[in-house]
N, C-alpha and C positions, 0 to 999 in steps of 0.2 A: 504494500500500500504506500509506504513512504517513498519508495523508489519511483513509483508512478507519479506521485505528487510532485517530487522534485523534477522529474522529466517534463511534466506539464508546465511547471514554472519556468524552466529553462527554455522551452519552446515558445512560451508567451513572451519572454524577454527578447529572444532573437526575432520574433515577429514584430515586436514594437520597434526594435532597432532598424529592421529592414523597411518598415513603413516610413520611418522618419528620415532615413538616408535617401538622398537624391540619387537616382540611377539614370545614367546618361546612355544614349545610344552609341553604337560604334560607327554610325554614319551620321554626318551632319546634314540637316534639312534646312536649306536656305529660305524656304517658304514659310516656316513656322514663325509666328510673331515672337518678339522678344518679351520675356516675362517681366511684369512689374510696372510698365509705363502707365497703365491705367490707374494703378495704385498711387502713383506720384502726381496724378491730376492731369496727365496729358490726355488729349482727346482720343487717341488710338494707341495701340501697341504695334509699331512698324515691324515688318518682317525683317529678318537678317539681311535679305537682299537689298533693302532700302539703305542699310548702313555701308554697303559696298558699291552702291550706285554713285559714280563720280559726279553726276549732276546734282546730288544732294550735298556735296561738300561745299564748305564756305569758299566763296570767291567774290571779293569786293574790290573794285577799283574806282577811286574818285579823287577829288582834289586833295584829300587828306592822306592819301597813300593807297597801298595795295596790300590786300590780305589774300593769301592763296593757300589752300589745303590740298594736298595730293596723297594718293595711296602710294606709300613707299614699298610695301610688301603685303602680300596676302598668301595664306597657305591653309591647307586642310590635311590633317594627318590623324589617323586613329579616332575619328569622330570629333576632333577639336579643330575649330576654324579660328585662325588668328589673322589679325590685320594690324598694320602699322601705318598711322597717318602722320604726315609731316606738315607743320604749320610754319609758313613763311610770311613775314611782314616786311614790306619794302625791300625785298630780295635778301633778307637776312633770316636764316633758319633760327626759329625761336624755340620750338618744342616738338616733341613726338608723343603720340599717344598710341600705346599698344594694348590691344584687348583681345580676349579669346571668348568664344561662345561654344556651348555644347547643346545638343538637342536631347529632349526628353520625348520619346515617341508616345508614352502613356498620356501625358498632358498635351502633347502636340504643341510644345513651346520650346523656344531657345532660351538659354540662361547665360548671362555674362558670368564667366568663372574666373577671369583675372583682368586686372587693369594696371598698367604701368604708365606713368607720366614722367617724361624726361625733360628737364630744363637744359637745353643745349648750350646756353651761355655758361652755366656753372657745372654742368655734368651731373647734377643731383637728380635722383629719381625717387619716386614713391610708388610702392607696389601694394595692391590689395588683391587678395586671392580667396577663392572659395576653399574652405577647409575640408571639404569632402563630406561634411555631415550637417552643419547647422544652417538653418535658413537665415540666421543673422548675418553670417559671412556673405551669403548671396546678396542680402540687402545692402551690405557695406560696399560691395563691388558696384551694384546698381546705383547707389547713391553717389558714389564718386564719379561714375560715368555720366550720370544725368547732370551733375554740376559743371562738367567740362564740355558737354555736347555743343553748347552755343558757340564755343570758340572754334569748333571743327566742322560743324554742320549748319546748313541753311535750314533752320527749324521749320519755316513755312513749307518748303519743299519736302522735307523729311516726313512731316505728318499729313501731307495732303494726299499721299498715295495709299 
């Protein structure tokens, strides 16, 4: 009786752990929306394809100067999609933003799992990563990304699609 009871308790604990842990797909789906933007008050949750569409990147030229963002690198390996954006102001490289996304086929959403911002003038960088378990760490990555989006993306174009 006690062995069965302990076995049942162990099974319940493992089930709870598996329910709470985020499981990602081995294949990245660019059409899934990015998780969390509706929770942050944005009108929609753009798909991952919107974040790699070069027409959505910041590009401003006027009498005050020139701001240009370009995709420096993008790759997909083992279900992790990574992109590096370069911010150039008046022909001077200012910053890079590198971020990674992974797909969850169960919820049919993409999740931001890492964010690194690099100040090119000082070489300093800041990294925020999903810890593999907590929703809080996913929220921290999303929060950091959402606070930087306006520097790298044309928000009107990004959320109009």
